[in-house]
N, C-alpha and C positions, 0 to 999 in steps of 0.2 A: 370341210376338207381344207388342209393347209395349202396355201399358194405363196410363191415368191415371184418377184419380177425378174424375168430373164432379160435377154437383149431384145426387148421390145415385145415379148410375149409373156403371158402368165404361165408359170410352170407349177404343176401340181407335184407334191412330194409326200412321201410317207416317212414319219419319224418315230423312232421308238428307242427306249433305253437312255442311259446316262453314262457319261464318261468320254474318253477320247473319240472325236468324231470320225466316222467312216462314211464316205459317200459312194453309193452304188449307181453306176451308169450303165443302162441296159444296151443291148445290141439291136439289130434289125428285127422286125416282126416280133417285138417283145414290149415290155413295159415294166413299171415298178413292181407290179404284182409278182412277176417272175422271181423276184429276189426274196419273197416272203420267208421260205424256210431258212435261208442263210441269215436274213435280217433277224429273225427270232433267235437263232443260235448266238449271233454276235451280241445282241442286246443282253442275252442271259450271261454272256461272258464279261459284261461291264463296259460295253461300248455304246456310244450314241450313234445310231444307224439311220442314215438318211438315204432313201431311194427315190430317185427323181423319174418322173415321166418326161422324156425328152419331147421337144416341140413336135406336135403332130401325133403324139401317142397318148393313150390313156385319157386323163382329164386335163392335160395341158393344151394350151392354145397353139395356134399356128397362123401365120399371115395368110392372106388371101390375095391372089392365088398362091399356092404353095406347091411348086413342082420340083424344086431342087433345094438342097441345103449344101453346106460345106462343113468340114470338120472345124474350121475356125469359128464359124457361126455357132455351132453346137458348144464349143469350148467357151465362147463368150457367155452363153446361157448358164453353163455350169459355174463359171467364175462369179457371175452375178448372184446365183443361188447361194453359193458358199458364203458370200459376203452378207446376203440378206438374212441368213439363218445363223450367222455368227459361228461358223464352223471352220475357221482358218487357223492353223493348217489342218488338213484332214488326210487320212489315209484314203487314197482314191482307188476305186476298183472299177474297171471297165471290162465289158464283155463285147467281143466283136467290134462293131462300129464304135461302141462306147470305149473300147480300149484305145482307138485312135484319138478320141476326144481327150482321154486322160493323157496320152502321149503329147498332144498339142499343149496341154497345160504344163506338163513337165518341162517342155522346151521353152514356152513363152511366158509362163507365169509360175516359176518354180516356188515362189513364196507361198503358194496355196497348198502345197503338198508336203507331208512329212515322209511319205512312202507311197508305193503304188503296187497294185496287182493288175496285170494285163492278161486277160483270158482270151486266147486265140486272136491276137491282134492281126487284122487283115492288111498288113503292110506289104502288099504284093509287089511293089516297085523293086524290092530287093530279092524277088523270087522269079527269075525268068521262066521257070518251068510252070508257073501258075497260069500262064496265058491260055493253055488248052482248057484247064478246068474253068476258068472264067468265061471262055467262049461257050462251053457247055451250059454254064449257068444262065447266060444270056439267052441261049436257044430254048432252055427250059421255060424261062419266063415268057418269051415271045410266044411259044406254043400254048402256054396257059392262057395268055391274053386272047389269042385267037379262038381258043376252044370255049372259054367261059368268062372272059373279062378279068378284072383285077382280083376278084375272090379266088378264081381258079388258079391264077398265077401265084398268089401268095400261098395257097394250099400246096401247090406243086413245089414251091421253094422250101417250105417247111418240111414236107415229106422227104426232101433230099438232105436238108441241112439239120433238121431236128426231128428225126423219125419217131422219137418217143413222145412228141408233143400231143397233149390231150386235146379234146374238142374245145374245152373252155379257152385254152391258150390260142388255139387256131381261130376261134371266133373273135377274140380280142385283137389278134393280128389283122384279120380281115377288116374289122371296124376301123383300124388305123392304117388303111391302105395308103392314104395321102402321105403319112409319115414314112411308110416303107419305101415307096417309090422315090420320095425325096432323098432318103438315105442312099438308095441304090444309085441315084444320079450323082450323089456327092461323095460316095465312098472313095473314089479315086482322085478327089479334089486336093488331097494333101499328101505330100511326100517329103519328109524332112531329109536334110543332108545327113550323111554319116557323122559329120562333125557335130551337128546339133544333138544327135543321139549320144555321142560320146561325151557331151558336156552335161548330161543329166547327172545331178549330184545327190539324189536320194536313193535309198534301197528300193529295188524293184524285183518283183517275182513275175516271171512270164510262164503262163500255164497253158498246157494243152491236155486234151483228154484221150482216153484209149480209143475213141471212135473218130478222132480228128483226122481229116483228110491229109494226104501227104503234103499238099501245097500249104495247108494251114500250119502243119508242124514245121515246115521249112521257114515260113514267115516268123513263127515264134522263135525258132533257132536264130534267125538273122537278127532279130531285135535283141535277144539275150546276148548275142556275141558283141553287139555294139555298145550297149549300155554298161558303164563301168561296174556299178554295184548291183548287177543283176544275178538273180538265182533262177535257173531254169527248172521248172517243175513239170515233169512229164507224167501223164496218166495220174495226175493228182487233182485234188479238189481246190476250188477257190477259197473255201473256208479255212482249210489248213494253211494255205499260203498267207491269208490275212493274219491268222493267229501267230505265224512265225515272224511277222514284221513288227 
């Protein structure tokens, strides 16, 4: 299995295809395997597709103890990976928490990206109405922890956030409980200024799906409204957004 050195941890990644590089950065309770169908399609289209297991997920390492992360820390991992596999500049694709990681790179390390796709970026600092939904999410996790520990909490979260998740994905998420709760602790660790988002200089597609919650759609709208060269994709797929860039 291929590994690259992140910011102090070994990062596992999956690579296939040849051509312009595309880096896929997964969200919470996920891993590089979740990108398999899209990666296969993009590789067939003539792209070099790299899907990373973020720290604490899949076959990647994590520090001990590992109770919390930050978006900046995750972005340092990704930047090191891109350099290590000679994939600069890349089209960066992030889902959920991974979209925040990509945004951090667009703001701090713009030389790493030639374009980006942000799927459901949870930038809730720009969505005051998200407070109620986030409180409900916290209650859901707390109830799961009381009822059955970390596995029950992650299962409850996935049932709410990804109701179509199959048992294989659920078991992988449960196995990466450390990564999930570190993400949850760090999701609100990063809030760029409006000026920083307005300074992003590469093409960006901001994607939400037909089942996206209202506060998720509102966050995607807010990001797309601030990034100058952004295209808002509603009810569309990440694959189509990648191909359009």
